[in-house]
C-alpha positions as CSV (number, residue, x, y, z in Angstrom):
1,M,38.7,28.7,24.9
2,I,35.4,27.6,23.3
3,N,32.4,29.6,24.3
4,S,29.9,27.1,25.5
5,S,27.0,29.5,25.1
6,S,27.8,30.1,21.4
7,T,28.2,26.3,20.8
8,L,24.9,25.7,22.4
9,G,23.3,28.5,20.3
10,S,24.8,27.0,17.2
11,A,23.4,23.5,18.0
12,E,20.0,25.0,18.7
13,T,20.1,26.9,15.4
14,Q,20.9,23.7,13.5
15,K,18.1,21.9,15.3
16,S,15.7,24.7,14.4
17,L,16.8,24.5,10.7
18,L,16.3,20.7,10.7
19,Q,12.8,21.1,12.2
20,R,11.8,23.5,9.5
21,L,12.6,20.9,6.8
22,P,9.6,18.9,5.5
23,K,9.1,15.8,7.5
24,D,9.7,13.4,4.6
25,T,13.0,15.1,3.5
26,G,15.1,12.2,4.8
27,I,13.3,9.5,2.9
28,L,13.1,11.7,-0.1
29,L,16.8,12.0,-0.1
30,V,17.1,8.2,0.0
31,L,14.9,8.0,-3.1
32,V,17.0,10.7,-4.9
33,G,20.2,8.9,-3.9
34,I,19.0,5.5,-5.2
35,A,17.9,7.1,-8.5
36,A,21.3,8.9,-8.8
37,I,23.2,5.6,-8.2
38,F,21.2,3.9,-11.0
39,E,21.8,7.0,-13.3
40,V,25.6,6.8,-12.8
41,L,25.7,3.0,-13.2
42,G,23.6,3.4,-16.4
43,W,26.2,5.7,-17.9
44,F,29.0,3.2,-17.3
45,V,27.3,-0.2,-17.6
46,V,24.7,0.2,-20.3
47,E,25.5,3.7,-21.6
48,Q,21.9,4.9,-21.2
49,T,20.2,7.4,-19.0
50,F,17.9,6.2,-16.2
51,I,16.3,9.2,-14.5
52,F,15.6,11.3,-17.6
53,N,13.8,8.6,-19.6
54,G,10.1,9.7,-19.3
55,Q,8.7,6.5,-20.7
56,R,10.6,4.4,-18.2
57,L,9.5,6.5,-15.3
58,F,5.9,6.4,-16.4
59,I,6.0,2.6,-16.7
60,M,7.6,2.3,-13.3
61,I,4.8,4.4,-11.7
62,L,2.2,2.5,-13.6
63,Q,3.5,-0.8,-12.3
64,M,3.6,0.5,-8.7
65,A,0.1,2.0,-8.7
66,I,-1.6,-1.1,-7.5
67,I,0.9,-1.6,-4.7
68,G,0.5,2.0,-3.9
69,I,-3.2,1.7,-3.4
70,L,-2.7,-1.4,-1.2
71,A,0.0,0.5,0.8
72,I,-2.3,3.4,1.6
73,G,-4.8,0.9,2.9
74,V,-2.4,-1.0,5.1
75,G,-0.6,2.2,6.0
76,Q,-3.5,3.6,8.0
77,I,-3.8,0.2,9.8
78,I,-0.1,0.4,10.8
79,I,-0.6,4.0,12.0
80,M,-3.3,2.6,14.2
81,A,-0.7,0.1,15.6
82,G,-2.2,-2.8,13.7
83,I,-1.1,-5.0,10.8
84,D,-2.9,-6.6,7.8
85,L,-1.3,-9.6,6.0
86,S,-4.4,-10.3,3.9
87,G,-4.3,-7.4,1.4
88,G,-3.1,-9.4,-1.6
89,S,-5.5,-12.3,-0.9
90,I,-8.5,-9.9,-0.6
91,L,-7.4,-8.2,-3.8
92,G,-7.4,-11.6,-5.5
93,F,-10.8,-12.6,-4.4
94,A,-12.4,-9.2,-5.0
95,G,-10.9,-9.2,-8.5
96,I,-12.4,-12.6,-9.3
97,V,-15.8,-11.5,-8.2
98,A,-15.6,-8.3,-10.2
99,A,-14.3,-10.2,-13.3
100,S,-17.1,-12.8,-13.1
101,L,-19.6,-9.9,-13.4
102,A,-17.6,-8.2,-16.2
103,Q,-17.6,-11.1,-18.6
104,S,-18.8,-10.8,-22.1
105,S,-21.7,-13.0,-23.3
106,E,-19.3,-14.5,-25.8
107,Y,-17.7,-16.4,-23.0
108,A,-19.7,-19.6,-22.7
109,R,-18.0,-20.8,-19.6
110,A,-18.8,-17.7,-17.4
111,V,-19.1,-18.4,-13.7
112,Y,-22.6,-17.1,-13.8
113,P,-23.7,-17.1,-17.5
114,A,-26.9,-15.1,-16.8
115,L,-24.9,-12.2,-15.5
116,T,-22.9,-11.3,-18.6
117,D,-22.7,-7.9,-20.3
118,L,-23.7,-6.0,-17.2
119,P,-23.2,-2.3,-17.0
120,I,-19.7,-1.6,-15.9
121,I,-20.8,-0.1,-12.6
122,F,-21.9,-3.5,-11.2
123,P,-18.5,-5.3,-11.3
124,V,-16.7,-2.2,-10.0
125,L,-19.0,-1.8,-7.0
126,A,-19.0,-5.6,-6.4
127,G,-15.2,-5.7,-6.3
128,I,-15.1,-2.7,-3.8
129,A,-17.9,-4.2,-1.8
130,V,-16.2,-7.6,-1.4
131,G,-13.0,-5.9,-0.3
132,A,-14.8,-3.8,2.2
133,L,-16.8,-6.8,3.5
134,L,-13.6,-8.9,4.1
135,G,-12.0,-5.8,5.7
136,F,-15.0,-5.5,8.0
137,V,-14.6,-9.1,9.0
138,N,-10.9,-8.5,9.8
139,G,-11.7,-5.5,11.9
140,S,-14.6,-7.2,13.7
141,V,-12.6,-10.2,14.6
142,I,-9.7,-8.1,15.9
143,A,-11.9,-5.5,17.7
144,L,-14.4,-7.9,19.3
145,T,-12.3,-10.9,20.2
146,A,-9.0,-9.2,21.0
147,I,-7.2,-11.7,18.7
148,P,-3.8,-10.2,17.6
149,P,-4.1,-8.5,14.2
150,F,-1.2,-10.7,12.9
151,I,-3.2,-13.9,13.6
152,A,-6.6,-12.6,12.5
153,T,-5.3,-11.3,9.1
154,L,-3.1,-14.3,8.6
155,G,-6.3,-16.4,8.8
156,M,-8.0,-14.1,6.3
157,L,-5.0,-14.4,4.0
158,V,-5.6,-18.2,3.8
159,A,-9.4,-18.0,3.8
160,A,-9.7,-15.4,1.0
161,R,-7.3,-17.4,-1.2
162,G,-9.5,-20.4,-0.5
163,L,-12.6,-18.5,-1.4
164,A,-11.0,-17.5,-4.7
165,R,-10.3,-21.1,-5.5
166,W,-13.8,-22.2,-4.5
167,Y,-15.5,-19.4,-6.5
168,T,-13.7,-20.3,-9.7
169,S,-13.2,-24.0,-9.1
170,G,-9.5,-23.3,-9.8
171,K,-10.3,-21.9,-13.3
172,Q,-9.3,-18.6,-14.9
173,V,-12.0,-16.0,-15.4
174,S,-11.4,-14.3,-18.8
175,F,-13.1,-12.7,-21.8
176,L,-14.1,-9.5,-20.0
177,T,-16.0,-6.7,-21.7
178,E,-14.0,-4.0,-23.5
179,D,-15.6,-1.3,-21.2
180,F,-14.0,-2.9,-18.2
181,A,-10.5,-2.4,-19.7
182,I,-10.7,1.3,-19.1
183,F,-9.6,1.1,-15.5
184,G,-6.3,-0.4,-16.3
185,S,-5.5,1.4,-19.6
186,G,-3.4,4.4,-20.2
187,A,-2.7,6.6,-17.2
188,W,-5.9,5.5,-15.3
189,P,-4.1,3.3,-12.7
190,V,-1.8,6.2,-11.9
191,V,-4.7,8.7,-11.7
192,T,-6.6,6.3,-9.4
193,F,-3.6,6.0,-7.1
194,L,-3.1,9.7,-6.9
195,I,-6.8,10.3,-6.2
196,V,-6.8,7.7,-3.4
197,A,-3.6,9.2,-2.0
198,G,-5.1,12.7,-2.1
199,V,-8.3,11.6,-0.4
200,F,-6.6,9.7,2.4
201,H,-4.0,12.5,2.9
202,V,-6.9,14.8,3.7
203,L,-8.7,12.2,5.8
204,L,-5.7,11.4,8.0
205,K,-4.5,15.0,8.4
206,Y,-7.6,17.1,8.6
207,T,-10.5,15.0,9.8
208,V,-11.7,13.3,13.0
209,Y,-11.1,10.0,11.3
210,G,-7.4,10.8,11.1
211,R,-7.1,12.2,14.6
212,R,-8.7,9.1,16.1
213,T,-6.5,6.8,14.0
214,Y,-3.3,8.5,15.2
215,A,-4.7,8.6,18.8
216,I,-5.4,4.9,18.9
217,G,-2.0,4.1,17.5
218,S,-0.2,6.4,20.0
219,N,-2.0,5.1,23.1
220,E,-5.1,3.0,22.8
221,D,-5.9,3.2,26.5
222,A,-5.6,7.0,26.5
223,A,-7.8,7.2,23.4
224,R,-10.4,5.1,25.1
225,V,-10.3,7.3,28.2
226,A,-10.7,10.4,25.9
227,G,-14.0,9.0,24.7
228,I,-13.0,7.4,21.4
229,A,-15.0,4.3,20.5
230,V,-11.8,2.3,19.8
231,K,-13.5,-0.9,18.7
232,R,-15.8,0.8,16.3
233,H,-13.0,2.8,14.8
234,K,-10.8,-0.2,14.4
235,I,-13.6,-1.9,12.4
236,L,-14.0,1.3,10.3
237,V,-10.3,1.5,9.5
238,Y,-10.0,-2.2,8.5
239,T,-13.2,-1.8,6.4
240,M,-11.8,1.3,4.6
241,A,-8.5,-0.6,4.0
242,G,-10.6,-3.5,2.5
243,A,-12.4,-1.1,0.2
244,L,-9.0,0.1,-1.0
245,Y,-7.9,-3.5,-1.7
246,G,-11.1,-3.7,-3.7
247,I,-10.2,-0.7,-5.8
248,A,-6.8,-2.1,-6.4
249,S,-8.4,-5.3,-7.5
250,I,-10.4,-3.5,-10.2
251,V,-7.2,-1.8,-11.5
252,Q,-5.3,-5.1,-11.5
253,T,-8.0,-7.1,-13.1
254,S,-8.7,-4.4,-15.7
255,R,-5.0,-4.3,-16.6
256,A,-4.7,-8.1,-17.0
257,M,-8.3,-8.5,-18.4
258,T,-8.3,-11.8,-16.6
259,A,-8.5,-13.0,-13.0
260,Q,-7.4,-16.2,-11.2
261,S,-7.0,-17.5,-7.7
262,G,-3.3,-16.7,-7.5
263,T,-3.7,-13.0,-8.4
264,G,-2.2,-10.6,-5.8
265,L,0.1,-13.2,-4.3
266,M,2.7,-11.6,-2.0
267,L,1.6,-8.1,-2.9
268,E,0.7,-7.4,0.7
269,L,4.4,-7.8,1.7
270,D,5.4,-5.2,-0.9
271,A,2.7,-2.9,0.4
272,I,3.9,-3.3,4.0
273,S,7.5,-2.8,2.8
274,A,6.6,0.5,1.1
275,V,4.8,1.7,4.2
276,V,7.7,0.9,6.6
277,I,10.4,2.2,4.2
278,G,8.2,5.4,3.9
279,G,8.7,6.2,7.6
280,T,5.5,4.8,9.1
281,S,6.2,3.5,12.6
282,L,5.4,-0.1,13.3
283,F,4.7,1.0,16.9
284,G,1.8,3.1,15.7
285,G,0.9,6.7,16.0
286,R,3.2,8.0,13.3
287,G,3.1,8.0,9.5
288,R,2.2,10.1,6.5
289,I,0.7,9.4,3.1
290,M,3.5,11.3,1.4
291,G,6.0,9.1,3.1
292,T,4.1,6.0,1.9
293,I,4.1,7.4,-1.7
294,I,7.9,7.9,-1.5
295,G,8.3,4.4,-0.1
296,V,6.3,3.0,-3.1
297,L,8.6,5.0,-5.5
298,I,11.7,3.6,-3.8
299,L,10.5,0.1,-4.4
300,G,9.6,0.9,-7.9
301,T,13.0,2.6,-8.6
302,L,14.8,-0.5,-7.3
303,T,12.8,-2.8,-9.5
304,S,13.1,-0.6,-12.5
305,G,16.8,0.1,-11.9
306,F,17.7,-3.6,-11.5
307,T,15.9,-4.4,-14.7
308,F,17.5,-1.4,-16.4
309,L,21.0,-2.8,-15.5
310,G,20.1,-6.3,-16.4
311,I,20.7,-7.5,-12.8
312,D,18.8,-10.6,-11.6
313,V,15.5,-9.3,-10.1
314,Y,15.8,-11.7,-7.2
315,Y,18.5,-9.5,-5.7
316,I,15.8,-6.9,-5.2
317,N,14.4,-8.9,-2.3
318,I,17.8,-8.8,-0.5
319,V,17.9,-5.0,-0.9
320,K,14.2,-4.7,0.2
321,G,15.1,-6.7,3.3
322,V,18.0,-4.5,4.2
323,L,15.9,-1.3,3.7
324,I,13.1,-2.7,5.9
325,V,15.4,-3.7,8.7
326,A,17.2,-0.3,8.5
327,A,13.9,1.5,8.6
328,V,12.7,-0.5,11.7
329,V,16.1,0.0,13.4
330,A,15.9,3.7,12.9
331,D,12.3,3.8,14.2
332,T,13.2,1.8,17.2
333,Y,16.1,4.1,18.0
334,R,13.8,7.1,17.6
335,Q,11.3,5.5,20.0
336,K,14.0,5.0,22.6
337,R,15.1,8.6,22.3
338,V,11.5,9.8,22.8
339,A,11.1,7.5,25.8
340,A,14.3,8.8,27.3
Protein backbone atom coordinates (compact mmCIF):
# COMPACT_ATOMS: atom_id res chain seq x y z
CA MET A 1 0.00 0.00 0.00
CA ILE A 2 1.34 3.42 -0.97
CA ASN A 3 2.03 5.73 1.94
CA SER A 4 0.08 8.89 1.12
CA SER A 5 2.10 10.99 3.54
CA SER A 6 5.40 9.98 1.92
CA THR A 7 3.97 10.64 -1.54
CA LEU A 8 2.80 14.07 -0.43
CA GLY A 9 6.20 14.75 1.12
CA SER A 10 7.95 13.73 -2.11
CA ALA A 11 5.71 16.05 -4.16
CA GLU A 12 6.40 18.92 -1.78
CA THR A 13 10.14 18.23 -1.98
CA GLN A 14 10.03 18.31 -5.79
CA LYS A 15 8.05 21.53 -5.70
CA SER A 16 10.57 23.03 -3.30
CA LEU A 17 13.44 22.05 -5.58
CA LEU A 18 11.71 23.60 -8.59
CA GLN A 19 11.11 26.82 -6.65
CA ARG A 20 14.81 27.05 -5.90
CA LEU A 21 15.71 27.05 -9.57
CA PRO A 22 16.29 30.45 -11.21
CA LYS A 23 13.05 31.87 -12.57
CA ASP A 24 14.30 31.91 -16.15
CA THR A 25 15.52 28.29 -16.14
CA GLY A 26 12.69 27.06 -18.37
CA ILE A 27 13.20 29.61 -21.14
CA LEU A 28 16.98 29.16 -20.86
CA LEU A 29 16.53 25.44 -21.48
CA VAL A 30 14.51 26.29 -24.59
CA LEU A 31 17.44 28.40 -25.85
CA VAL A 32 19.92 25.60 -25.12
CA GLY A 33 17.65 23.06 -26.82
CA ILE A 34 17.31 25.15 -29.99
CA ALA A 35 21.07 25.72 -30.15
CA ALA A 36 21.69 22.00 -29.62
CA ILE A 37 19.32 21.10 -32.46
CA PHE A 38 21.18 23.41 -34.85
CA GLU A 39 24.49 21.98 -33.63
CA VAL A 40 23.43 18.39 -34.39
CA LEU A 41 21.91 19.39 -37.74
CA GLY A 42 25.13 21.22 -38.55
CA TRP A 43 27.17 18.05 -38.13
CA PHE A 44 24.96 16.10 -40.53
CA VAL A 45 23.80 18.75 -43.02
CA VAL A 46 26.73 21.12 -43.55
CA GLU A 47 29.42 19.29 -41.57
CA GLN A 48 30.23 22.38 -39.51
CA THR A 49 29.91 23.37 -35.87
CA PHE A 50 27.28 25.92 -34.85
CA ILE A 51 27.57 26.62 -31.12
CA PHE A 52 31.35 26.71 -30.85
CA ASN A 53 31.97 29.18 -33.68
CA GLY A 54 32.83 32.35 -31.73
CA GLN A 55 32.64 34.64 -34.75
CA ARG A 56 29.17 33.39 -35.69
CA LEU A 57 27.90 33.89 -32.13
CA PHE A 58 29.33 37.40 -31.96
CA ILE A 59 27.73 38.37 -35.28
CA MET A 60 24.41 36.95 -34.07
CA ILE A 61 24.48 38.99 -30.85
CA LEU A 62 25.64 42.05 -32.78
CA GLN A 63 22.69 41.76 -35.17
CA MET A 64 20.22 41.32 -32.30
CA ALA A 65 21.53 44.21 -30.16
CA ILE A 66 19.16 46.75 -31.72
CA ILE A 67 16.12 44.51 -31.27
CA GLY A 68 17.33 43.86 -27.74
CA ILE A 69 17.30 47.55 -26.85
CA LEU A 70 13.84 47.91 -28.36
CA ALA A 71 12.67 44.83 -26.45
CA ILE A 72 13.80 46.26 -23.11
CA GLY A 73 11.79 49.41 -23.88
CA VAL A 74 8.59 47.66 -24.90
CA GLY A 75 9.09 45.00 -22.23
CA GLN A 76 8.55 47.41 -19.35
CA ILE A 77 5.41 48.67 -21.08
CA ILE A 78 4.06 45.11 -21.32
CA ILE A 79 4.91 44.52 -17.65
CA MET A 80 2.70 47.53 -16.99
CA ALA A 81 -0.09 45.73 -18.95
CA GLY A 82 0.33 48.04 -21.95
CA ILE A 83 1.58 47.58 -25.50
CA ASP A 84 3.57 49.67 -27.96
CA LEU A 85 3.41 49.04 -31.70
CA SER A 86 5.35 52.17 -32.64
CA GLY A 87 8.90 51.27 -31.59
CA GLY A 88 10.23 50.60 -35.09
CA SER A 89 8.66 53.77 -36.52
CA ILE A 90 9.99 55.93 -33.68
CA LEU A 91 13.41 54.38 -34.22
CA GLY A 92 13.21 55.28 -37.92
CA PHE A 93 12.25 58.92 -37.36
CA ALA A 94 14.70 59.45 -34.48
CA GLY A 95 17.47 57.96 -36.60
CA ILE A 96 16.70 60.32 -39.47
CA VAL A 97 16.83 63.36 -37.20
CA ALA A 98 20.12 62.17 -35.71
CA ALA A 99 21.57 61.46 -39.16
CA SER A 100 20.57 64.89 -40.46
CA LEU A 101 22.65 66.44 -37.67
CA ALA A 102 25.58 64.07 -38.17
CA GLN A 103 26.22 64.88 -41.81
CA SER A 104 29.56 65.91 -43.14
CA SER A 105 29.87 69.29 -44.88
CA GLU A 106 30.93 67.36 -47.98
CA TYR A 107 27.29 66.37 -48.45
CA ALA A 108 25.86 69.27 -50.46
CA ARG A 109 22.27 68.02 -50.20
CA ALA A 110 22.10 67.90 -46.42
CA VAL A 111 18.63 68.40 -44.98
CA TYR A 112 19.95 71.41 -43.08
CA PRO A 113 23.26 72.41 -44.76
CA ALA A 114 24.07 74.93 -42.01
CA LEU A 115 24.09 72.18 -39.39
CA THR A 116 26.88 69.97 -40.74
CA ASP A 117 30.04 68.83 -38.91
CA LEU A 118 28.43 69.32 -35.49
CA PRO A 119 30.04 67.77 -32.39
CA ILE A 120 28.92 64.17 -32.12
CA ILE A 121 26.99 64.79 -28.90
CA PHE A 122 24.34 66.85 -30.74
CA PRO A 123 23.00 64.15 -33.11
CA VAL A 124 23.14 61.56 -30.31
CA LEU A 125 21.13 63.69 -27.89
CA ALA A 126 18.75 64.72 -30.69
CA GLY A 127 17.96 61.10 -31.56
CA ILE A 128 17.33 60.17 -27.93
CA ALA A 129 15.28 63.33 -27.34
CA VAL A 130 13.05 62.68 -30.38
CA GLY A 131 12.44 59.12 -29.21
CA ALA A 132 11.61 60.30 -25.69
CA LEU A 133 9.29 63.02 -27.02
CA LEU A 134 7.28 60.61 -29.15
CA GLY A 135 7.19 58.17 -26.25
CA PHE A 136 5.88 61.00 -24.07
CA VAL A 137 3.14 61.65 -26.63
CA ASN A 138 2.21 57.97 -26.58
CA GLY A 139 2.03 57.90 -22.81
CA SER A 140 0.09 61.16 -22.56
CA VAL A 141 -2.53 60.08 -25.07
CA ILE A 142 -2.99 56.74 -23.31
CA ALA A 143 -3.00 58.10 -19.77
CA LEU A 144 -5.08 61.23 -20.30
CA THR A 145 -7.66 60.05 -22.82
CA ALA A 146 -8.07 56.38 -21.79
CA ILE A 147 -7.58 55.33 -25.43
CA PRO A 148 -6.45 51.68 -25.57
CA PRO A 149 -2.64 51.45 -25.94
CA PHE A 150 -3.05 49.31 -29.06
CA ILE A 151 -4.92 52.09 -30.87
CA ALA A 152 -2.80 54.97 -29.59
CA THR A 153 0.51 53.36 -30.52
CA LEU A 154 -0.86 52.11 -33.83
CA GLY A 155 -1.60 55.75 -34.61
CA MET A 156 1.96 56.69 -33.64
CA LEU A 157 3.32 53.90 -35.84
CA VAL A 158 1.69 55.52 -38.87
CA ALA A 159 2.35 59.12 -37.79
CA ALA A 160 6.07 58.61 -37.05
CA ARG A 161 6.58 56.92 -40.39
CA GLY A 162 4.82 59.86 -42.05
CA LEU A 163 7.02 62.32 -40.14
CA ALA A 164 10.09 60.47 -41.41
CA ARG A 165 8.95 60.78 -45.03
CA TRP A 166 8.03 64.44 -44.57
CA TYR A 167 11.35 65.30 -42.90
CA THR A 168 13.42 63.77 -45.68
CA SER A 169 11.02 64.36 -48.59
CA GLY A 170 11.41 60.64 -49.20
CA LYS A 171 15.17 60.92 -49.71
CA GLN A 172 17.99 59.04 -48.04
CA VAL A 173 20.18 60.85 -45.51
CA SER A 174 23.80 59.84 -46.08
CA PHE A 175 27.43 61.00 -45.89
CA LEU A 176 27.61 61.03 -42.10
CA THR A 177 30.77 62.04 -40.25
CA GLU A 178 33.30 59.35 -39.41
CA ASP A 179 32.96 60.14 -35.68
CA PHE A 180 29.32 59.06 -35.77
CA ALA A 181 30.32 55.58 -36.96
CA ILE A 182 31.76 54.65 -33.57
CA PHE A 183 28.36 53.78 -32.08
CA GLY A 184 27.80 51.01 -34.62
CA SER A 185 31.33 49.69 -35.01
CA GLY A 186 33.06 46.79 -33.31
CA ALA A 187 31.45 45.59 -30.11
CA TRP A 188 29.80 48.94 -29.28
CA PRO A 189 26.23 47.82 -30.17
CA VAL A 190 26.58 44.80 -27.88
CA VAL A 191 28.11 46.91 -25.11
CA THR A 192 25.29 49.43 -25.43
CA PHE A 193 22.69 46.64 -25.25
CA LEU A 194 24.31 45.15 -22.13
CA ILE A 195 24.54 48.54 -20.41
CA VAL A 196 20.88 49.27 -21.15
CA ALA A 197 19.91 45.80 -19.91
CA GLY A 198 21.92 46.25 -16.70
CA VAL A 199 20.46 49.68 -15.95
CA PHE A 200 16.86 48.59 -16.45
CA HIS A 201 17.39 45.35 -14.55
CA VAL A 202 18.35 47.48 -11.55
CA LEU A 203 15.51 49.96 -12.13
CA LEU A 204 12.83 47.29 -12.38
CA LYS A 205 14.07 45.09 -9.56
CA TYR A 206 15.39 47.48 -6.93
CA THR A 207 13.74 50.88 -7.32
CA VAL A 208 10.38 52.58 -6.77
CA TYR A 209 10.11 52.90 -10.55
CA GLY A 210 10.10 49.13 -10.91
CA ARG A 211 7.75 48.48 -8.01
CA ARG A 212 5.21 50.92 -9.40
CA THR A 213 5.50 49.44 -12.90
CA TYR A 214 4.78 45.93 -11.62
CA ALA A 215 2.01 47.19 -9.32
CA ILE A 216 0.15 48.92 -12.15
CA GLY A 217 0.50 45.85 -14.36
CA SER A 218 -0.79 43.54 -11.62
CA ASN A 219 -3.80 45.63 -10.65
CA GLU A 220 -4.16 49.21 -11.80
CA ASP A 221 -7.07 50.00 -9.48
CA ALA A 222 -5.22 48.63 -6.45
CA ALA A 223 -2.13 50.63 -7.42
CA ARG A 224 -4.23 53.78 -7.59
CA VAL A 225 -5.77 53.08 -4.17
CA ALA A 226 -2.25 52.52 -2.80
CA GLY A 227 -1.38 56.08 -3.74
CA ILE A 228 0.52 55.54 -6.98
CA ALA A 229 0.04 58.32 -9.52
CA VAL A 230 -0.91 55.86 -12.26
CA LYS A 231 -1.32 58.35 -15.11
CA ARG A 232 1.98 60.07 -14.39
CA HIS A 233 3.82 56.76 -14.14
CA LYS A 234 2.37 55.52 -17.42
CA ILE A 235 3.64 58.65 -19.13
CA LEU A 236 7.06 58.13 -17.54
CA VAL A 237 7.30 54.49 -18.67
CA TYR A 238 6.33 55.29 -22.26
CA THR A 239 8.80 58.19 -22.27
CA MET A 240 11.59 55.94 -21.00
CA ALA A 241 10.73 53.39 -23.67
CA GLY A 242 10.83 56.12 -26.31
CA ALA A 243 14.29 57.17 -25.12
CA LEU A 244 15.44 53.57 -25.55
CA TYR A 245 14.03 53.55 -29.09
CA GLY A 246 16.13 56.68 -29.63
CA ILE A 247 19.25 54.92 -28.37
CA ALA A 248 18.51 52.01 -30.69
CA SER A 249 18.15 54.48 -33.56
CA ILE A 250 21.66 55.83 -32.91
CA VAL A 251 23.13 52.32 -33.01
CA GLN A 252 21.16 51.40 -36.15
CA THR A 253 22.00 54.60 -38.02
CA SER A 254 25.64 54.45 -36.99
CA ARG A 255 25.95 50.86 -38.25
CA ALA A 256 24.37 51.67 -41.62
CA MET A 257 25.87 55.19 -41.86
CA THR A 258 22.66 56.19 -43.58
CA ALA A 259 19.02 56.74 -42.69
CA GLN A 260 15.78 56.54 -44.63
CA SER A 261 12.07 56.61 -43.92
CA GLY A 262 11.74 52.81 -44.05
CA THR A 263 14.37 52.15 -41.38
CA GLY A 264 13.10 50.06 -38.48
CA LEU A 265 10.15 48.62 -40.38
CA MET A 266 8.61 45.66 -38.45
CA LEU A 267 11.33 45.73 -35.77
CA GLU A 268 8.68 46.45 -33.14
CA LEU A 269 7.13 43.04 -33.81
CA ASP A 270 10.47 41.27 -33.32
CA ALA A 271 10.94 43.19 -30.07
CA ILE A 272 7.48 42.23 -28.80
CA SER A 273 8.11 38.63 -29.85
CA ALA A 274 11.35 38.54 -27.85
CA VAL A 275 9.59 39.94 -24.78
CA VAL A 276 6.72 37.43 -24.94
CA ILE A 277 8.98 34.46 -25.69
CA GLY A 278 11.16 35.59 -22.79
CA GLY A 279 8.32 35.01 -20.34
CA THR A 280 6.84 38.47 -19.85
CA SER A 281 3.09 38.19 -19.32
CA LEU A 282 0.81 40.00 -21.76
CA PHE A 283 -1.59 40.30 -18.82
CA GLY A 284 0.94 42.52 -17.03
CA GLY A 285 2.63 42.36 -13.67
CA ARG A 286 5.22 39.72 -14.54
CA GLY A 287 8.45 39.79 -16.51
CA ARG A 288 12.21 40.09 -16.13
CA ILE A 289 14.99 41.72 -18.10
CA MET A 290 16.95 38.45 -18.08
CA GLY A 291 14.00 36.65 -19.65
CA THR A 292 13.83 39.33 -22.35
CA ILE A 293 17.55 38.92 -23.06
CA ILE A 294 17.06 35.16 -23.45
CA GLY A 295 14.07 35.81 -25.73
CA VAL A 296 16.25 38.03 -27.91
CA LEU A 297 18.92 35.31 -28.03
CA ILE A 298 16.31 32.72 -29.02
CA LEU A 299 15.24 34.84 -32.00
CA GLY A 300 18.86 35.48 -32.90
CA THR A 301 19.69 31.76 -32.66
CA LEU A 302 16.77 30.89 -34.93
CA THR A 303 17.81 33.45 -37.54
CA SER A 304 21.48 32.48 -37.38
CA GLY A 305 20.65 28.75 -37.38
CA PHE A 306 18.41 28.92 -40.42
CA THR A 307 21.05 30.91 -42.30
CA PHE A 308 23.72 28.43 -41.14
CA LEU A 309 21.74 25.51 -42.58
CA GLY A 310 20.83 27.35 -45.77
CA ILE A 311 17.09 27.18 -45.02
CA ASP A 312 14.82 29.87 -46.47
CA VAL A 313 14.73 32.66 -43.90
CA TYR A 314 10.96 33.11 -44.39
CA TYR A 315 10.37 29.92 -42.44
CA ILE A 316 11.65 31.74 -39.37
CA ASN A 317 8.40 33.69 -39.21
CA ILE A 318 6.45 30.43 -38.96
CA VAL A 319 8.63 29.26 -36.08
CA LYS A 320 8.36 32.66 -34.38
CA GLY A 321 4.59 32.48 -34.64
CA VAL A 322 4.52 29.03 -33.07
CA LEU A 323 6.78 30.13 -30.21
CA ILE A 324 4.71 33.26 -29.53
CA VAL A 325 1.45 31.31 -29.44
CA ALA A 326 3.03 28.66 -27.21
CA ALA A 327 4.31 31.34 -24.82
CA VAL A 328 0.91 33.05 -24.63
CA VAL A 329 -0.90 29.72 -24.13
CA ALA A 330 1.48 28.84 -21.30
CA ASP A 331 0.97 32.27 -19.73
CA THR A 332 -2.82 31.96 -20.02
CA TYR A 333 -2.72 28.55 -18.39
CA ARG A 334 -0.59 29.94 -15.57
CA GLN A 335 -3.03 32.82 -15.06
CA LYS A 336 -5.93 30.37 -14.78
CA ARG A 337 -4.07 28.27 -12.24
CA VAL A 338 -3.29 31.35 -10.14
CA ALA A 339 -6.95 32.47 -10.32
CA ALA A 340 -8.11 29.02 -9.27
